[in-house]
N, C-alpha and C positions, 0 to 999 in steps of 0.2 A: 795607766800604770800609775799608781799615786806613791811618789817616791818622800821619802822624811829624810833631812839633812840633817844629826845631832852634834853636839856637840860640844866640850865645855869653850870659855872665857877665852880667846885668842888662840882657837881653831883653828879657824880659817871658814866658819860659814858663809859670810854674805861674801868676803871676798872667792868663794867657790859659785853662790848663786849667782854671782853678777860674770864669771866667767861663763856660765853654763848660757844665758841671757847674749854673751857679745859672740858664741859661738858657735851659736846656729844662726845666723845668717845667711839669708837666701845669698850672697854673691860667696859666702865661704862652706856655703853644704849642699850641691848639687840641686839648687833650688827649697832643701829645705829650711824651713823658716821655724824659728821658738815665738809664737804671737801670745803678747800677756791678753787673758780675758778678763780680766777686770782693771778701774783707774789704780788700784795702791799698786802690782800688778808690776803697770806701763810705767809708773813713776819712779819707783826702785829700779828699772832696767835703766831708764833711759838716765834716770843722776847718777849710779855708780858708773857706767860706763863712762860718759862724760867726765867724771870725777877721775876715772882709773888713764881711758885714754888721752882725754887733755889734758887737766889741769897737772895727769901721774902725780894723784894721794890715793893714799889707803882709805877705806872707807872708816865712819870714827865708830868707835862702839856703841856696837845695840842697848837700848832703853834696855835694861834688865825688866821695866813694872810693863814694857811695851811687845804685844804678841801683832806678827801680817800674817794672814795668810795670803800665800802666790799661789798665785795661779798661771800656769799657760796652758797652748794645745800647740804641739809639733804638728806641723803640716805643711803635704807636697800639694802647690794646688790648691782645691776642694777638698784633699783628699783628708780627714785627721789622722794622723799616724800615735799620737800615742798625748795620754792626757799628763801634762806635770803638776804635780801640785807639792806647795812644800809650806812653810809654818816659819818664818823671824822670827824670834826669840835671843832671849839674854844668854847667855851664859851660868849667871847666877839662878837663873829660875830652872835650869836642868840640874843643877845641883841641891836647890831647895827639893827638885823633885823628887831624887835618888840617897836622901841623905838625910830625907824625913824628919827635917827641922819645919815646924810651925811656922808661921807671917801675917804681913798683911792682907786686907781683905782682896788690896790689887793683885796682892800676889798671888793671892790663892786662886784666886778667875787666872793665870797664866798658868800656874801650875793646870788649873781643870784643860786648859784648853791645851795644853802643850802634850797629856796624855790621853786626850781625845783623839787626836792631832798622829800620838800614835801609834795607836790602837786601829786606824783606819789605813793604816800605809802597809803598800805591798812589798815596797822596798825600805830598808835603810844604810844609809851610807853615815855610819862613825865616825868620824873627824877626830886624828890624835894629832898635834903639833909635834913636830921630830925636831924642835929645843927644845919641848920640856920632855921628852924624852930620853934628850944628849943631857939633862941638864943637870951635875955634879952634887949627888945631897951633901957633901961635908964642905960645899961653897957655898949652900945658898942660904941665908935667913931662916929661922923656926917661922915664923908667919912663910916663907914661900916653899917651905918642905911639906909644911900642913898641906897649902892648897895643888903640890903635885901629889900627896900624897890623896887624899882626898878628891881630885882628879884620875886617879887609878879604880879609886871604890867605884864613881861614878860610869865610867864605863864600865868598870864592870855589869855593876845595876841595867844600864842600856841593853848589853849583848842578853846578860838573863831573862831580862822584858823582851825582847826577839824571839826569843824565843820557846817560851813560857806561853806570853799572849798572842804570836804570830808564829802559828806555825803552818810552814811551810812557803814562810816570806822570803825573799832574795835580802844578805844583808853582808853587806861589803867594809875593812874597817881598809880608809883612807888616812896616809901620813901626809900633812901638807907641808909648801916651803922643799918639797924635794929639789926645786933648784937649787934653793941654797948649800941644798949639805948632798951634792951627788958621790964628793969622798967617802960620805960617812956611809951612803947608802951600798956604795961598789965595794968598801973594805968588809962590811958585816953580811957581801953576800943577796945584798937583797933588801927589802919590806922588812917581808915575811919576816926574815931574821932578824932586820935593826930590834925589828917588835920584841923577838923573844928574847930576845937575849939585854934589851929594859927592863920591859915590864913582865917573867916570867912567870907568875902566876898568873896574870891574864890569860896570855898566851895558853896556856896549861888550857886554860877553861873554852875559850877561843879556835881550838887547834884543827877544826872544819871549815872555819871562816876564811875565805881569802882576802889577804891585805896586800894592796898599792900601792902606789908613789903618784901624788896630788901634787901640781905644776899648776898652780891655779891662772900664775903668772910666771911667762917662760923666764926672763931677766928680770934683772934690778942693778938701778944706776949706782953710782958710789954714794950717793946718801942712805940708799938700801929703801928705794921708791920703784914705782914700778917703770921700767928702761921702755922707753920711746919704741912704738913698734912693737912690740912685744907679744906674742903667739899665747892660746886660751885651747892648746894641741892637746897642755896636760891634765883638762880634764876627761878627755877620753880613756883612761886604763880605767875610772871610777864605772862608765860609764860602758864600757863594753865587756865590763864582767857582769854589768847589773844586766846584762841582754843577752847573757851567755844563760845567766841562774832563769831568767824569764822565759827564755822563749829555745834555748838550746846552741848548740853550733851551729854553721852554712853550711857547713860539709851536711852535717848530719840530717838538715832538716831537706837542704835538696836530697839526697837520697830515700825520704822516705817519698816527697813528693814523685820519685821514677817508679817505688812499690805500689803508688796507691792508682798510676796510669798502666801498672801490667799483670792489676789484680783483678781477679772477675767477678768483684764488686758491680752494683748495675750504674748508671751516666749520674743516675741524682746522687748515689751513696760518695761513687769518687767525689764527684763534685762540690760538696759537703767540706769531706775532708781536704783535697786540695786545696781549698780555698779557705782552710781555720790555717794550713802550712803555707800558702802565699802571705799570706796576712802575717804569719811569726815570724817570718822571713823578711821583709819590708818593714816592720819595726828594728827588728834586731839590724838590718842596716842605717837606719834611720839614726836611734840611739848610739849605735857605736860606729857612725861615719865610713863602712867600706861600703865602695862602690858596687853595688847591684841591678844599677836600672838596664843591661841587656836582660840578665834571666826576670827578670820581674815581670819585661814588658813582652818575653814570650811567652810567660807563663801566666801572663796575665788572658791570653790571645786563646792558650788552650784551657784557657777554665770557660774561657766564651763558649767554646765546643763542645765543650763536657756538657753545658747548661743547657746549650742548644738541642742533642743528642736525647737531654731527660725531660725535656721536653716533647718532645717528639712520641718516648720512649712512653709519656702518661696517657692513659687509656679517656677518652674522647667519652665524655659526659654523657650525651647525644645515643652513640653506639649501647652507652650499659645504661639509660632507663627500655631503648626498645629491648635488649635482653630480656629484663625483667619483665615487659610486657605480654612480649611470647608465653612466658611460662606460665605468669593470672590468665592466660585464655584456655593456654593451655590447662589449664586444672578446671575453668571453668566448663569446658569443654567431655573432659571428663564427670563432671556433678552430673550434666546437662544428660549426657546417654545412660546412667546409671538410673537416672529417676524415668527418662523413658522407656525403657524397661521394665523398671519393678510397674509399673503405670500399667502397659500391655502386659506384664501375666497377671495384674489384680482385675482388667474385662474376659481375659480368656476364663478365668476359672467361674467369674460370674456367670457366666453364658452356660456351664456346666456342671451350675451346682446341682442344680433340679434333678439332673441324670444321675448323677451319682447317687444321691439321697436314696434314690429307686432303688438302684443297686445293691448298696450297703441293707437294706431293709429287709428284700426279694431275698437276701444268704443268710438272713441272719432267720428269716420263719424258715426256713429248709432247715436249716441246723439244728433247731429245736424240736418240729415239729413231730420224729419220733415217741418223742416222749411225753408230748402232750405237756414242755415245761412254759411257761409263761413269761412272751418276753418283758425283757424291764423298761415302761415306759420313759421314755425321756427327758431328762429333768429341765425344769425350766432354767431360761438362763440366769433368771432372778438366785438362784440357790449358791451357796455359798459353796464351792469343792468337796470342803469338808461332811456337808452335809450327804454329797453324794456316795463319797469313800462309805461314811459309816453306814447308809443304807446298803449298799453292796454285798459286804460284811456281815451286814445282819441276816444273810439268805444262809444259815449254813443247813438246810433240807437238798440242799442241789446235789444230786449226783458226782461226782472229780469228769465224768466222760464230758461232760457239759462246758458248753461254751460259750463266755459270754460277750455276746455282741455289746460292740463298741455304740458308748453312746454320742450319740448325732446332735447338736444343736438346732431348736425350730431351722424350717428357712428365714422367717425373716433377721434374722442377725445380717449385719454389713458382711459384704463379702471381706472385708480385710478380718473378720477375726477369724475365717476356716487356718490354721493351722495344715500345710501341706508340707506331708513329716519326708517329701524324697528329696526334696529342694533344699539343697542348703544353705541357709542363710547367715549372714556372716552374724558374732554375736559379740550383741551390746550391750553394756555396762549397764544395772541397775541405774534408772533414774532417782531414785529415792537417796543414793546415796548424797551428803552435803557436797557446794565444791570443799569446803575447808578440808575438802579429807584427803583430796586430793593433791600430791605432795609436788609440788613445781618444781623444777631445776633451780639449783641455787646457783644464782654469778658467782662463778670461779673469778678472785680477785688478785691479782700481783701479790706476790710475798712481798708485805718491804723489805730494802734490804737489811742486810743483817750490820751490826757494830761489828766494827776489827782493827786490827792494828794498822797503821798508816804509819811509812818512815818516809821523811822530810831528806835530800840529799845531806844535812848537814846530822844526819843518824836519829835525830831529835823522833823520837814514836807516839803515838797519841791516839787513841782508843775514839773510834767515830761513824758511824754511818754513812754512806754516800745517798744525796739529797734529790740532786742536780744535777746537769753540765749545761753548762754558759754555750750560747748558740756559737761565739766562737770557737767554738770544741775544744779553749785552752783554761778558762777559769771551770771550777767545781765548788758548790756549795757541802758541806758538811756538816753535821751537826751530834755533837759529844753527848752520853749519855745522861747528861745531868739538859739538855735540852736546848745548849747554845749553838746557834747557828754560825760557820766560820768560812769563807768566803780564802779559798786557795786557790792559786796555780797549778796544774795541776800536771806539768812538768819539772815540779821541786818534786814531785815524789821518787819511788824508786818502778823500776820495771815492773815488781808484780802489780802493782798500787793501779798502773796504770794500765794493765793486759785485767786486772779486774773492774776495773769502768767500762773501758771499752766492752769486757764481755754482758754488761749491764746495759750501756747501752742497745747491744744488736741481737739481746734478750727482749727490751721492750722497744724495738721499732717495729 
């Protein structure tokens, strides 16, 4: 999972990322560990945890001209549960991108890195400070009022970007510093209602996006700094919402796994689908902090049984090869018997050809004797059939009662040239037909998937066609009519879209 954390300056991005790194430690998350995957991430994690835990100080503001890509892998032993990538950038860079103003060369490079980072994200967390939401427009300076107004517009630009450029991606709005404003949140009726009451125009655009509380640090001291022994449990509402959007609810996943086991599908098909759901449940549990170890252990044992059954049901290559050999031998034996029968027939005809010709001549003489008719002589074999027919047609003075004796070829012809009319021989297509005139069967190609309208969990529609499904069964690749490739999470689309994908997979299996 590629996670993008964005927000204007002072929205709490750096503290949120530091809290994530601090929260996913083996001693606090049932053996799970958020492992840095490059030196920048390792330095970032250790420095900020030291600064907040030991020195109890807040991190300094991020340099607006500096972008650092942070990469973690969430692991359980040797198994990688999820990849979490983030980009550390200044809030001023975000403002510059979405307000459309120019900047220096270094700023332009930072803006490009930010847009590339957002475009590659699977999930987006938009952070908004509750302090900024509650600020009274009439009690601030004109500069602060303009910055607050611009922050609203930047947030709107982020949400529009996610809808248009990242169809199917998970989006969460997190209201930070929830630990300081518990009373205001309770009075408003929760994070969603507080957001709608303070920024109603933005809330009307983001009505289908979840808004959650974020308390990266559970408590502060009298000076407003991180309190000693603070907790980072306040980051879990965001992670649980992302887990729900990407993988579904745990109860739903378990019900689907039970249905797979009860289905009539083959063991191989069950193992593939069951394994994909097990992976989704494990990733959900890792991100949300829910303890599913016992269920996952039992599910892994069941998956091993399914794989063993699928292996046993798979046909062995040796038997398949032997069956093909029998078919080839049967066809060869049949052809040999036909050839032997044909040779025997020719030999038998050769022995009696002389006797057959004498009988035919004698019958012809007896039939023409009463009228002293002249029996036509047998034409040489080198005379074309057309000339024989012309000669016979010229004898117009014969009586109607005359019986024309059959013309017999001289006995020096090869036996294979004699045609026996009593034997029904199979008809053979003329050999003078060019091979190109014989129509070869056309290989059928599966029809390409059609372009159709897809609907994500936010209600946004996009016209595209399905290209492929990843091995994990959770991610798909779509193509728009313009040729643009889109990687999306299948779970985030409607039930009709998911059923369509399953039908395509069944048809291509």
